C-alpha positions as CSV (number, residue, x, y, z in Angstrom):
1,M,133.8,150.7,112.7
2,S,135.7,152.5,115.5
3,N,137.9,155.5,115.2
4,N,140.9,153.3,116.0
5,D,140.1,151.2,112.9
6,L,139.9,154.3,110.8
7,D,143.2,155.5,112.0
8,D,144.8,152.2,111.0
9,I,143.3,152.3,107.5
10,F,144.6,155.8,106.8
11,Q,147.7,155.7,108.9
12,E,150.3,155.4,106.1
13,D,148.9,158.5,104.3
14,W,148.1,160.6,107.3
15,S,150.3,163.4,108.7
16,E,149.5,166.5,110.7
17,D,149.7,168.8,107.8
18,H,148.1,166.6,105.2
19,R,144.9,168.1,103.8
20,S,142.0,166.5,101.9
21,G,138.4,167.2,101.0
22,V,135.7,167.6,98.4
23,I,135.5,170.6,96.0
24,A,132.4,171.0,94.0
25,V,133.1,172.8,90.7
26,V,130.1,174.9,89.6
27,G,129.3,177.5,87.0
28,R,127.1,178.2,84.0
29,P,127.1,175.6,81.2
30,N,130.1,175.9,78.9
31,V,132.4,178.0,81.2
32,G,135.1,175.4,81.0
33,K,134.7,173.4,84.2
34,S,135.6,170.1,82.7
35,T,138.6,171.5,80.8
36,L,139.9,173.1,84.0
37,I,139.6,169.8,86.0
38,N,141.2,167.8,83.2
39,R,144.1,170.3,83.2
40,I,144.5,170.0,87.0
41,L,144.5,166.2,86.9
42,G,146.9,166.1,83.9
43,Q,144.7,163.8,81.9
44,K,141.2,163.7,80.5
45,I,138.4,162.3,82.7
46,A,135.6,164.4,81.4
47,I,134.4,165.1,77.9
48,V,134.9,168.6,76.6
49,T,133.0,170.4,73.8
50,D,132.0,173.9,73.0
51,K,128.3,173.2,73.5
52,P,126.5,173.8,76.8
53,Q,125.3,171.1,79.2
54,T,127.9,168.6,78.0
55,T,128.4,167.2,81.6
56,R,125.2,165.4,82.7
57,K,126.4,163.6,85.9
58,Q,128.7,164.3,88.8
59,Q,132.2,163.1,87.9
60,L,134.9,162.6,90.5
61,G,138.4,163.7,89.7
62,I,141.1,162.8,92.2
63,Y,144.2,165.1,92.5
64,T,146.9,163.8,94.8
65,E,150.3,165.1,95.9
66,E,152.4,164.7,99.0
67,K,150.7,167.6,100.9
68,G,147.1,166.4,100.3
69,Q,144.3,165.1,98.1
70,I,141.5,167.0,96.4
71,L,138.3,165.2,95.3
72,F,136.9,167.4,92.5
73,I,133.2,167.0,91.7
74,D,132.6,168.2,88.1
75,T,129.0,169.1,88.3
76,P,126.5,169.7,85.4
77,G,126.2,173.4,84.6
78,L,123.6,175.1,86.8
79,H,120.7,176.3,84.7
80,K,116.9,176.6,84.7
81,P,115.7,173.2,83.6
82,H,113.2,172.5,80.8
83,H,112.7,168.8,81.2
84,K,113.3,165.9,83.6
85,L,116.9,165.4,82.5
86,G,117.5,169.1,83.2
87,E,116.0,168.7,86.6
88,F,118.2,165.7,87.3
89,M,121.3,167.7,86.2
90,V,120.5,170.7,88.5
91,E,119.7,168.4,91.4
92,A,123.1,166.6,90.9
93,A,124.9,170.0,91.0
94,E,123.0,171.2,94.1
95,H,123.6,167.9,95.8
96,A,127.4,168.3,95.3
97,I,127.3,171.9,96.6
98,K,125.6,170.9,99.8
99,D,128.1,168.0,100.5
100,A,131.3,169.8,99.5
101,D,134.0,171.2,101.8
102,L,134.6,174.0,99.4
103,I,132.9,175.3,96.2
104,L,134.9,176.5,93.2
105,W,132.8,178.8,91.2
106,V,134.1,179.2,87.6
107,L,133.3,182.3,85.6
108,D,134.0,182.8,82.0
109,A,136.3,185.8,81.8
110,S,135.9,186.2,78.1
111,M,132.2,187.1,78.4
112,P,130.1,189.7,80.2
113,L,128.3,188.5,83.3
114,Q,124.9,187.0,82.4
115,E,121.6,186.3,84.0
116,G,122.7,182.7,84.6
117,D,125.5,184.0,86.8
118,K,123.0,185.8,89.0
119,H,121.0,182.5,89.3
120,I,124.2,180.7,90.4
121,A,125.0,183.4,93.0
122,E,121.5,183.0,94.4
123,T,121.8,179.2,94.4
124,L,125.1,179.3,96.2
125,E,123.8,181.7,98.8
126,R,120.9,179.3,99.4
127,L,123.0,176.1,99.6
128,H,126.6,176.5,100.5
129,G,126.0,177.1,104.2
130,E,129.3,177.7,106.0
131,N,131.5,176.2,103.3
132,P,133.7,178.7,101.6
133,V,133.3,179.7,97.9
134,V,136.3,180.4,95.8
135,L,135.9,182.3,92.5
136,A,138.1,181.6,89.5
137,L,138.1,183.4,86.2
138,N,138.6,180.9,83.4
139,K,139.4,181.5,79.7
140,S,141.6,184.4,80.7
141,D,143.8,183.6,77.6
142,V,141.0,184.7,75.2
143,V,140.2,188.0,76.9
144,T,141.0,190.8,74.5
145,P,140.5,194.6,74.7
146,N,137.2,195.6,73.2
147,L,136.3,199.3,72.9
148,D,132.6,198.4,73.1
149,D,133.0,196.4,76.3
150,N,135.2,198.4,78.5
151,A,132.8,197.9,81.4
152,H,133.3,194.2,81.2
153,L,137.1,194.4,81.2
154,A,137.0,196.8,84.1
155,L,134.8,194.4,86.1
156,I,137.0,191.4,85.3
157,N,140.2,193.3,86.3
158,H,138.5,194.5,89.5
159,I,137.4,191.0,90.7
160,N,139.9,189.7,93.2
161,A,140.0,186.1,91.9
162,P,142.6,183.9,90.2
163,H,142.8,184.3,86.4
164,V,143.4,181.0,84.8
165,S,143.2,179.2,81.5
166,G,142.1,175.5,81.7
167,L,143.0,175.2,78.0
168,Q,146.5,176.6,78.2
169,G,147.3,175.9,81.8
170,T,148.1,179.4,82.8
171,G,147.6,180.0,86.5
172,V,146.3,176.5,87.2
173,P,149.1,175.3,89.4
174,E,148.7,178.3,91.6
175,L,145.0,177.9,91.8
176,T,145.4,174.2,92.7
177,Q,147.8,175.0,95.6
178,Y,145.5,177.7,96.9
179,L,142.5,175.3,96.9
180,L,144.5,172.6,98.7
181,E,145.5,175.1,101.4
182,Q,141.8,175.9,102.0
183,L,140.8,172.3,102.8
184,P,140.7,170.8,106.3
185,H,143.4,168.4,107.6
186,G,142.5,164.9,106.7
187,P,143.6,161.5,105.2
188,R,144.2,160.3,101.7
189,Y,141.0,158.6,100.5
190,Y,142.2,157.1,97.3
191,P,145.5,155.6,96.0
192,A,147.9,158.2,94.7
193,D,147.8,156.9,91.1
194,Q,143.9,156.9,90.9
195,V,142.4,159.9,89.1
196,S,138.7,158.9,88.9
197,E,136.1,156.5,90.1
198,V,134.4,155.9,86.8
199,N,134.9,152.6,84.9
200,M,135.7,152.0,81.2
201,R,132.0,151.3,80.4
202,F,131.1,154.8,81.5
203,I,134.2,156.3,79.8
204,A,133.3,154.5,76.5
205,A,129.8,155.9,76.6
206,E,131.0,159.4,77.3
207,V,133.6,159.3,74.5
208,I,130.9,158.2,72.0
209,R,128.6,161.0,73.3
210,E,131.4,163.5,72.9
211,K,131.9,162.6,69.3
212,I,128.1,163.0,68.6
213,I,128.1,166.4,70.3
214,L,131.1,167.5,68.2
215,N,129.7,166.3,64.9
216,T,126.0,167.2,65.1
217,E,124.1,170.4,65.7
218,Q,120.9,171.9,67.2
219,E,118.8,169.5,69.4
220,V,120.5,166.2,68.4
221,P,123.4,166.3,70.9
222,H,121.1,166.9,73.8
223,A,118.6,164.2,72.8
224,V,121.2,161.5,72.8
225,A,121.8,158.9,75.5
226,I,124.5,156.2,75.2
227,E,124.0,152.7,76.6
228,I,126.9,150.2,76.7
229,D,125.3,146.9,75.8
230,E,128.4,144.8,76.0
231,Y,132.1,145.4,77.0
232,K,134.4,142.5,76.7
233,E,138.1,142.0,76.6
234,R,138.8,139.2,74.1
235,A,141.5,136.6,74.3
236,D,143.3,138.2,71.4
237,G,143.6,141.4,73.3
238,V,140.9,143.3,71.3
239,V,138.3,145.1,73.4
240,Y,134.8,144.6,72.0
241,I,132.3,147.4,72.8
242,S,128.7,147.3,71.7
243,A,126.9,150.6,72.3
244,I,123.3,151.8,71.7
245,I,122.8,155.4,70.7
246,H,119.3,156.3,71.9
247,V,117.5,159.3,70.3
248,E,114.0,160.8,70.8
249,R,112.8,161.2,67.2
250,D,113.2,159.5,63.8
251,S,114.7,162.6,62.3
252,Q,117.5,162.5,64.9
253,K,118.1,158.8,64.1
254,G,118.5,159.7,60.4
255,I,121.0,162.5,61.3
256,I,123.1,160.1,63.5
257,I,123.2,157.4,60.8
258,G,123.8,160.0,58.0
259,K,123.6,159.6,54.3
260,S,124.7,156.1,53.2
261,G,125.8,155.6,56.9
262,E,128.6,158.2,56.6
263,M,127.9,159.9,60.0
264,I,127.8,156.8,62.1
265,K,131.0,155.7,60.4
266,T,132.7,159.0,61.3
267,L,131.4,158.7,64.9
268,G,132.7,155.2,65.2
269,S,136.1,156.0,63.8
270,E,136.7,159.0,66.0
271,A,135.4,157.3,69.2
272,R,137.4,154.1,68.4
273,A,140.6,156.0,67.9
274,E,140.3,157.8,71.2
275,L,139.4,154.6,73.1
276,E,142.4,152.8,71.6
277,S,144.6,155.6,72.8
278,M,143.2,155.4,76.3
279,L,143.3,151.6,76.5
280,E,146.5,151.1,74.5
281,T,145.0,148.2,72.6
282,R,142.8,147.6,69.6
283,V,139.1,148.3,70.0
284,F,136.2,146.9,68.0
285,L,133.3,149.4,68.4
286,D,129.8,148.3,67.3
287,L,127.3,151.2,67.2
288,H,123.5,150.9,67.0
289,V,120.9,153.7,66.8
290,K,117.5,153.2,68.4
291,L,114.4,155.3,69.0
292,L,113.5,155.9,72.6
293,K,110.8,158.6,72.5
294,N,110.9,161.4,75.0
295,W,113.3,159.6,77.3
296,R,114.5,163.0,78.8
297,S,111.0,163.5,80.2
298,D,110.4,159.9,81.5
299,P,111.8,159.2,85.0
300,D,111.7,155.4,84.4
301,L,113.6,155.7,81.1
302,M,116.1,158.1,82.7
303,K,116.7,155.6,85.5
304,R,117.2,152.8,83.1
305,L,119.8,154.9,81.3
306,G,121.7,155.6,84.5
307,Y,120.3,159.0,85.4
308,R,119.4,158.2,89.0
309,Q,118.6,160.5,91.9
310,P,121.7,161.8,93.6
311,R,122.3,160.2,97.0
312,S,124.4,161.4,99.9
313,E,127.6,159.4,100.3
314,K,128.9,160.1,103.7
315,R,132.6,159.8,104.1
316,T,133.9,157.4,106.7
317,D,135.5,160.1,108.8
318,G,132.1,161.8,109.3
319,R,133.1,165.1,107.8
């Protein structure tokens, strides 16, 4: 395809001052990356919980306004992996860092800096190349004076970075405009009304996984993988979704099902309600729990469940 062809494709959205590009959002697990992206986009595209390593795959969030378009990559939290799934998550995050036009590093302003932050700093130093890194202090709404932690407050106040709250929205518009101004001039890659690339099968699986994370404890949330067995829009308008909840041990299967099936009923009810709100129609959700031993350490099983090696997706403008 020639440059003239590309100019024709992007012509209606192109102007001299229009900016666009990819921003990789990185940070320790549970610093609020997904909450911040959801807030910027004005709707939920990524599941949010108070447990670390909720995000497992790169998720694209598309922010569009008249002056430009930002493609946010919500990356899994950078951490030191303990199994193949962890390695996959770290590789996905590092892949996004190398391909991005800009990196947004999100720190948790409500907590002292940790060893994981040093690990991220070293990772960014190794990978980001010439691409700029923007630091943002999230959860600024929950920072309170603490006589035992004056050093932390002094450090947070000293850092020259935007203070934002992904939960409350404070400072988010200003951060978004600043990020847009740092991107190179370029075309609009997606329609103005599109906010993500993921399809409803993926979203349904993530919603179910979110409810499991919120309702269970310890190792169970991390040992779960969701497989959408069937997704069908019926003639009567009802969306039928059959999903398999894979776990690694029999004890985890018992927890997901619960006494007299109460837990799986709760999971199904909560997931169905959210999916019906998203789809604006009735949903019939059929959940099944199956044992898939040690899937997080088996590359073939991980591939079957959709955890494939990240691959470089070069943009058509060559940037």
